[in-house]
DRENZA-486729 format. One record per residue (C-alpha): residue number from 1; residue in three letters; x, y, z. Coordinates in Angstrom, 1 decimal, padded with zeros to 4 digits. Example, Ala and Ser with C-alpha at 12.3 -4.5 7.8 and 13.67 -1.06 7.14 Angstrom:
! residues 2
{1,'Ala',{012.3,-004.5,007.8}};
{2,'Ser',{013.7,-001.1,007.1}};
! end
This chain:
! residues 310
{1,'Unk',{018.0,201.6,046.5}};
{2,'Unk',{021.2,202.1,044.4}};
{3,'Unk',{023.1,205.4,044.7}};
{4,'Unk',{023.6,207.2,041.4}};
{5,'Unk',{027.0,206.9,040.0}};
{6,'Unk',{029.3,210.0,040.0}};
{7,'Unk',{029.1,212.1,036.9}};
{8,'Unk',{033.0,212.1,036.6}};
{9,'Unk',{034.4,209.0,035.1}};
{10,'Unk',{038.1,208.0,035.2}};
{11,'Unk',{039.8,208.1,031.9}};
{12,'Unk',{042.6,205.6,031.0}};
{13,'Unk',{046.1,207.1,031.3}};
{14,'Unk',{047.4,208.3,028.0}};
{15,'Unk',{050.8,206.8,027.2}};
{16,'Unk',{053.2,209.4,025.9}};
{17,'Unk',{055.0,208.4,022.7}};
{18,'Unk',{058.4,210.1,022.3}};
{19,'Unk',{059.2,210.9,018.7}};
{20,'Unk',{062.5,209.8,017.2}};
{21,'Unk',{063.8,213.4,016.9}};
{22,'Unk',{062.9,214.2,020.5}};
{23,'Unk',{064.7,211.0,021.7}};
{24,'Unk',{067.8,212.0,019.7}};
{25,'Unk',{067.8,215.5,021.2}};
{26,'Unk',{067.5,214.1,024.8}};
{27,'Unk',{070.3,211.6,024.2}};
{28,'Unk',{072.5,214.4,022.9}};
{29,'Unk',{071.8,216.5,026.0}};
{30,'Unk',{072.7,213.7,028.3}};
{31,'Unk',{075.9,213.0,026.4}};
{32,'Unk',{076.9,216.7,026.6}};
{33,'Unk',{076.3,216.8,030.4}};
{34,'Unk',{078.4,213.6,030.9}};
{35,'Unk',{081.2,215.1,028.8}};
{36,'Unk',{081.2,218.3,030.9}};
{37,'Unk',{081.3,216.3,034.1}};
{38,'Unk',{084.3,214.3,032.8}};
{39,'Unk',{086.2,217.5,031.8}};
{40,'Unk',{085.6,218.9,035.2}};
{41,'Unk',{086.9,215.7,036.8}};
{42,'Unk',{090.0,215.6,034.7}};
{43,'Unk',{090.8,219.2,035.6}};
{44,'Unk',{090.3,218.5,039.3}};
{45,'Unk',{092.3,215.2,039.4}};
{46,'Unk',{095.8,216.7,039.2}};
{47,'Unk',{094.9,219.1,042.0}};
{48,'Unk',{093.6,216.3,044.2}};
{49,'Unk',{096.7,214.2,043.5}};
{50,'Unk',{099.0,217.1,044.3}};
{51,'Unk',{097.2,217.9,047.6}};
{52,'Unk',{097.4,214.2,048.6}};
{53,'Unk',{101.1,213.9,047.8}};
{54,'Unk',{101.7,217.2,049.7}};
{55,'Unk',{099.9,215.9,052.8}};
{56,'Unk',{101.7,212.6,052.6}};
{57,'Unk',{105.1,214.3,052.4}};
{58,'Unk',{104.2,216.7,055.2}};
{59,'Unk',{103.1,213.8,057.4}};
{60,'Unk',{106.3,211.9,056.6}};
{61,'Unk',{108.5,214.9,057.4}};
{62,'Unk',{106.6,215.5,060.6}};
{63,'Unk',{106.9,211.9,061.7}};
{64,'Unk',{110.7,211.9,060.9}};
{65,'Unk',{111.3,214.9,063.0}};
{66,'Unk',{109.1,213.8,066.0}};
{67,'Unk',{111.5,213.0,068.9}};
{68,'Unk',{109.1,210.3,070.1}};
{69,'Unk',{110.0,208.1,067.1}};
{70,'Unk',{113.7,208.1,068.0}};
{71,'Unk',{115.2,204.9,069.4}};
{72,'Unk',{115.5,205.2,073.2}};
{73,'Unk',{115.1,201.6,074.5}};
{74,'Unk',{115.8,198.1,073.1}};
{75,'Unk',{113.8,195.4,074.7}};
{76,'Unk',{115.5,191.9,074.6}};
{77,'Unk',{113.7,188.7,075.5}};
{78,'Unk',{114.5,184.9,075.3}};
{79,'Unk',{118.1,185.3,076.2}};
{80,'Unk',{119.5,183.0,078.9}};
{81,'Unk',{123.2,182.5,078.1}};
{82,'Unk',{123.8,185.8,076.2}};
{83,'Unk',{123.8,189.2,077.9}};
{84,'Unk',{121.5,191.9,076.7}};
{85,'Unk',{124.3,194.4,075.9}};
{86,'Unk',{126.0,191.8,073.6}};
{87,'Unk',{122.8,191.2,071.6}};
{88,'Unk',{122.2,194.9,071.2}};
{89,'Unk',{125.7,195.6,070.1}};
{90,'Unk',{125.6,192.7,067.6}};
{91,'Unk',{122.3,194.2,066.1}};
{92,'Unk',{124.0,197.4,065.0}};
{93,'Unk',{121.0,199.5,066.1}};
{94,'Unk',{122.1,202.9,067.3}};
{95,'Unk',{120.4,205.0,070.0}};
{96,'Unk',{118.6,208.1,068.7}};
{97,'Unk',{118.2,206.6,065.2}};
{98,'Unk',{114.7,207.0,063.7}};
{99,'Unk',{112.5,203.9,064.1}};
{100,'Unk',{112.0,203.9,060.3}};
{101,'Unk',{115.7,203.6,059.7}};
{102,'Unk',{116.7,200.0,059.0}};
{103,'Unk',{113.1,198.7,058.5}};
{104,'Unk',{114.0,196.7,055.5}};
{105,'Unk',{112.1,193.4,055.9}};
{106,'Unk',{108.6,192.1,056.0}};
{107,'Unk',{107.8,189.1,058.1}};
{108,'Unk',{104.9,187.4,059.9}};
{109,'Unk',{103.8,188.0,063.4}};
{110,'Unk',{102.6,185.4,065.9}};
{111,'Unk',{099.1,185.9,064.5}};
{112,'Unk',{100.4,185.4,060.9}};
{113,'Unk',{099.8,189.0,059.9}};
{114,'Unk',{102.4,191.0,058.0}};
{115,'Unk',{104.8,193.1,060.2}};
{116,'Unk',{107.8,195.3,059.6}};
{117,'Unk',{111.2,193.8,060.6}};
{118,'Unk',{114.8,195.0,061.0}};
{119,'Unk',{116.1,192.3,058.7}};
{120,'Unk',{119.6,193.6,058.5}};
{121,'Unk',{119.9,193.7,062.3}};
{122,'Unk',{118.6,190.1,062.5}};
{123,'Unk',{121.2,188.9,060.0}};
{124,'Unk',{124.0,190.6,061.9}};
{125,'Unk',{122.9,188.9,065.2}};
{126,'Unk',{122.7,185.5,063.6}};
{127,'Unk',{126.2,186.0,061.9}};
{128,'Unk',{127.9,187.2,065.0}};
{129,'Unk',{126.3,185.1,067.8}};
{130,'Unk',{126.3,181.4,067.1}};
{131,'Unk',{124.3,180.8,070.3}};
{132,'Unk',{121.3,182.5,068.6}};
{133,'Unk',{119.2,180.0,066.6}};
{134,'Unk',{116.4,182.4,065.6}};
{135,'Unk',{115.8,186.2,066.0}};
{136,'Unk',{112.9,188.6,065.4}};
{137,'Unk',{113.5,192.4,065.6}};
{138,'Unk',{110.5,194.7,065.3}};
{139,'Unk',{109.7,198.4,066.1}};
{140,'Unk',{107.8,199.1,069.2}};
{141,'Unk',{106.6,202.7,069.0}};
{142,'Unk',{106.9,205.3,070.2}};
{143,'Unk',{110.6,204.9,070.9}};
{144,'Unk',{111.6,201.3,071.2}};
{145,'Unk',{112.7,198.2,069.4}};
{146,'Unk',{112.0,194.6,070.6}};
{147,'Unk',{114.4,191.8,069.9}};
{148,'Unk',{113.2,188.3,070.6}};
{149,'Unk',{115.7,185.4,070.3}};
{150,'Unk',{115.8,181.7,070.6}};
{151,'Unk',{119.1,180.4,071.9}};
{152,'Unk',{120.9,177.2,070.9}};
{153,'Unk',{121.8,175.1,073.9}};
{154,'Unk',{124.8,172.9,074.0}};
{155,'Unk',{123.8,169.2,074.2}};
{156,'Unk',{127.1,167.4,073.6}};
{157,'Unk',{130.8,167.8,073.4}};
{158,'Unk',{133.2,166.5,070.7}};
{159,'Unk',{136.9,165.9,071.2}};
{160,'Unk',{138.9,168.5,069.2}};
{161,'Unk',{142.7,168.4,069.9}};
{162,'Unk',{143.4,169.0,073.5}};
{163,'Unk',{139.9,170.3,074.3}};
{164,'Unk',{136.3,169.7,073.4}};
{165,'Unk',{133.9,171.5,071.1}};
{166,'Unk',{130.4,172.3,072.4}};
{167,'Unk',{127.7,171.3,069.9}};
{168,'Unk',{124.1,172.3,069.6}};
{169,'Unk',{121.4,169.9,068.5}};
{170,'Unk',{121.8,171.0,064.9}};
{171,'Unk',{125.5,170.3,064.9}};
{172,'Unk',{126.6,174.0,065.1}};
{173,'Unk',{129.7,174.6,067.1}};
{174,'Unk',{128.9,177.0,070.0}};
{175,'Unk',{132.4,177.2,071.5}};
{176,'Unk',{135.2,175.3,073.2}};
{177,'Unk',{136.1,174.2,076.7}};
{178,'Unk',{139.2,175.6,078.0}};
{179,'Unk',{142.1,173.1,078.3}};
{180,'Unk',{141.5,171.1,081.5}};
{181,'Unk',{138.0,172.4,081.9}};
{182,'Unk',{135.4,169.7,082.7}};
{183,'Unk',{131.8,169.4,081.5}};
{184,'Unk',{128.8,167.2,082.4}};
{185,'Unk',{127.7,167.2,078.8}};
{186,'Unk',{127.8,163.8,077.0}};
{187,'Unk',{130.8,163.0,074.9}};
{188,'Unk',{130.3,161.9,071.3}};
{189,'Unk',{132.7,159.0,070.8}};
{190,'Unk',{134.1,157.2,067.8}};
{191,'Unk',{134.1,160.1,065.4}};
{192,'Unk',{136.5,162.7,064.1}};
{193,'Unk',{135.6,166.2,062.7}};
{194,'Unk',{137.6,168.1,060.1}};
{195,'Unk',{135.9,171.5,060.8}};
{196,'Unk',{135.1,172.8,064.3}};
{197,'Unk',{134.6,176.5,063.7}};
{198,'Unk',{132.4,178.5,066.1}};
{199,'Unk',{129.1,179.3,064.3}};
{200,'Unk',{129.6,176.6,061.6}};
{201,'Unk',{128.2,173.1,061.5}};
{202,'Unk',{130.5,170.1,062.0}};
{203,'Unk',{132.0,168.7,058.8}};
{204,'Unk',{134.0,165.7,058.0}};
{205,'Unk',{133.7,162.0,057.0}};
{206,'Unk',{131.9,161.1,060.2}};
{207,'Unk',{129.3,163.9,059.9}};
{208,'Unk',{126.4,161.5,059.5}};
{209,'Unk',{127.3,159.7,062.7}};
{210,'Unk',{127.7,162.9,064.6}};
{211,'Unk',{124.3,164.0,063.4}};
{212,'Unk',{122.8,160.7,064.5}};
{213,'Unk',{124.4,161.0,067.9}};
{214,'Unk',{122.9,164.5,068.3}};
{215,'Unk',{119.5,163.2,067.3}};
{216,'Unk',{119.6,160.7,070.1}};
{217,'Unk',{120.7,163.3,072.6}};
{218,'Unk',{118.1,165.8,071.4}};
{219,'Unk',{115.4,163.1,071.8}};
{220,'Unk',{116.6,162.6,075.4}};
{221,'Unk',{116.5,166.4,076.0}};
{222,'Unk',{112.9,166.6,074.7}};
{223,'Unk',{111.9,163.9,077.1}};
{224,'Unk',{113.5,165.8,079.9}};
{225,'Unk',{111.6,169.0,079.0}};
{226,'Unk',{108.3,167.2,078.7}};
{227,'Unk',{108.5,166.0,082.3}};
{228,'Unk',{108.1,168.6,085.1}};
{229,'Unk',{110.2,166.5,087.5}};
{230,'Unk',{113.5,167.9,088.6}};
{231,'Unk',{115.6,165.1,087.1}};
{232,'Unk',{117.4,164.9,083.8}};
{233,'Unk',{118.4,161.8,081.9}};
{234,'Unk',{120.7,163.9,079.6}};
{235,'Unk',{122.8,164.7,082.7}};
{236,'Unk',{123.1,161.0,083.4}};
{237,'Unk',{124.4,160.2,079.9}};
{238,'Unk',{128.2,159.9,080.0}};
{239,'Unk',{128.8,159.2,076.3}};
{240,'Unk',{127.1,158.3,073.0}};
{241,'Unk',{128.4,156.4,070.0}};
{242,'Unk',{126.4,155.9,066.8}};
{243,'Unk',{127.3,152.8,064.7}};
{244,'Unk',{124.7,153.3,062.0}};
{245,'Unk',{121.3,155.0,061.4}};
{246,'Unk',{119.7,152.0,063.1}};
{247,'Unk',{122.0,151.5,066.1}};
{248,'Unk',{123.5,153.7,068.8}};
{249,'Unk',{125.1,153.0,072.2}};
{250,'Unk',{124.9,155.0,075.4}};
{251,'Unk',{126.8,154.8,078.7}};
{252,'Unk',{124.4,155.9,081.4}};
{253,'Unk',{125.2,156.6,085.1}};
{254,'Unk',{122.5,155.2,087.3}};
{255,'Unk',{121.2,156.8,090.4}};
{256,'Unk',{123.5,154.6,092.6}};
{257,'Unk',{126.6,155.6,090.7}};
{258,'Unk',{126.9,152.5,088.6}};
{259,'Unk',{127.3,152.7,084.8}};
{260,'Unk',{125.1,150.9,082.3}};
{261,'Unk',{125.6,150.3,078.6}};
{262,'Unk',{122.4,150.7,076.5}};
{263,'Unk',{121.8,149.9,072.9}};
{264,'Unk',{119.1,152.0,071.0}};
{265,'Unk',{117.5,151.3,067.7}};
{266,'Unk',{116.5,153.4,064.7}};
{267,'Unk',{114.6,156.7,064.7}};
{268,'Unk',{111.2,155.1,064.2}};
{269,'Unk',{111.0,153.8,067.8}};
{270,'Unk',{113.6,156.1,069.4}};
{271,'Unk',{111.1,158.2,071.3}};
{272,'Unk',{109.5,155.2,072.9}};
{273,'Unk',{112.8,153.7,073.8}};
{274,'Unk',{114.0,157.0,075.4}};
{275,'Unk',{110.9,157.4,077.5}};
{276,'Unk',{111.1,153.8,078.8}};
{277,'Unk',{114.8,154.3,079.6}};
{278,'Unk',{114.2,157.5,081.4}};
{279,'Unk',{111.5,156.0,083.6}};
{280,'Unk',{113.5,152.9,084.3}};
{281,'Unk',{116.7,154.9,085.3}};
{282,'Unk',{114.8,157.4,087.4}};
{283,'Unk',{112.8,154.8,089.3}};
{284,'Unk',{115.9,152.8,090.1}};
{285,'Unk',{114.6,149.6,088.4}};
{286,'Unk',{118.0,149.0,086.7}};
{287,'Unk',{120.2,149.3,089.7}};
{288,'Unk',{120.1,145.6,090.6}};
{289,'Unk',{121.5,144.5,087.2}};
{290,'Unk',{125.1,143.5,087.0}};
{291,'Unk',{127.6,144.4,084.3}};
{292,'Unk',{126.1,143.9,080.9}};
{293,'Unk',{124.1,145.5,078.0}};
{294,'Unk',{120.5,146.7,078.1}};
{295,'Unk',{119.3,146.1,074.5}};
{296,'Unk',{116.3,148.3,073.6}};
{297,'Unk',{116.8,147.8,069.9}};
{298,'Unk',{115.5,144.2,070.1}};
{299,'Unk',{111.9,143.4,069.5}};
{300,'Unk',{111.6,142.8,073.2}};
{301,'Unk',{113.8,144.7,075.6}};
{302,'Unk',{116.4,142.3,077.0}};
{303,'Unk',{119.4,142.6,079.3}};
{304,'Unk',{122.5,140.7,078.2}};
{305,'Unk',{124.5,139.8,081.2}};
{306,'Unk',{128.3,140.2,080.9}};
{307,'Unk',{130.0,136.8,081.1}};
{308,'Unk',{132.4,136.5,084.0}};
{309,'Unk',{136.0,135.5,083.2}};
{310,'Unk',{137.6,132.3,084.3}};
! end
């Protein structure tokens, strides 16, 4: 049997229609409220700005007067030939100066993020110390500055008057040997230099040949560094002479004390030639050869025996 339906029946919701005039009045009220909010915001903005500037100035003054942010220690790393005191003196940094003083550069850290640098101090070190190839000076709060350098290393010597100029791999003159002083560094032969000023690159008509000779020696130095063995081919090179971009000559002292002439080719195969020569000299494979020329510039490495005289 069906239950009787409830006497109350639901009525459909009556939609409210807003008249035109009522809508206009509502819109005007909303505009008025927005205008009042904007006026209050404009009145408060100078006050907020003044408070923020005041806090910033107070913080800056406090940081400037904090004794913890005064330079007390300079940390130097990467130096082998140069002493720490000489590097610090060349930087121009003064003890008890504020760490913010002299921060005039923006560089990149090892992780490629921006960092503050003492750019003027870096420029002074590079200008005063030719042995320094690259430098990075950064603050190390609360009271330190870190100076990281990469030194140039002499790889060759070049005759200059009655002495020899010491050259880095990029051709920069690092200094001079004292008259009569000996050095185990290879001698660059067959060239003349017009300018041999410490801290400046070699200049003159033979500059390209000097650069090519240094490239050969630098490749030998890289091969030495890549091998952990305690033996150096660079120390076995007596002299180097570059004839052209595609041809250079070495005189190498073998492990038995004999001297061997070697011809090297162009830069394209230089690394391969140097690695082969280093292994051959170190293993003693060339000690049984008589006087002659080891030609590594040929398509196949050959040894040209020196002809005996009558």
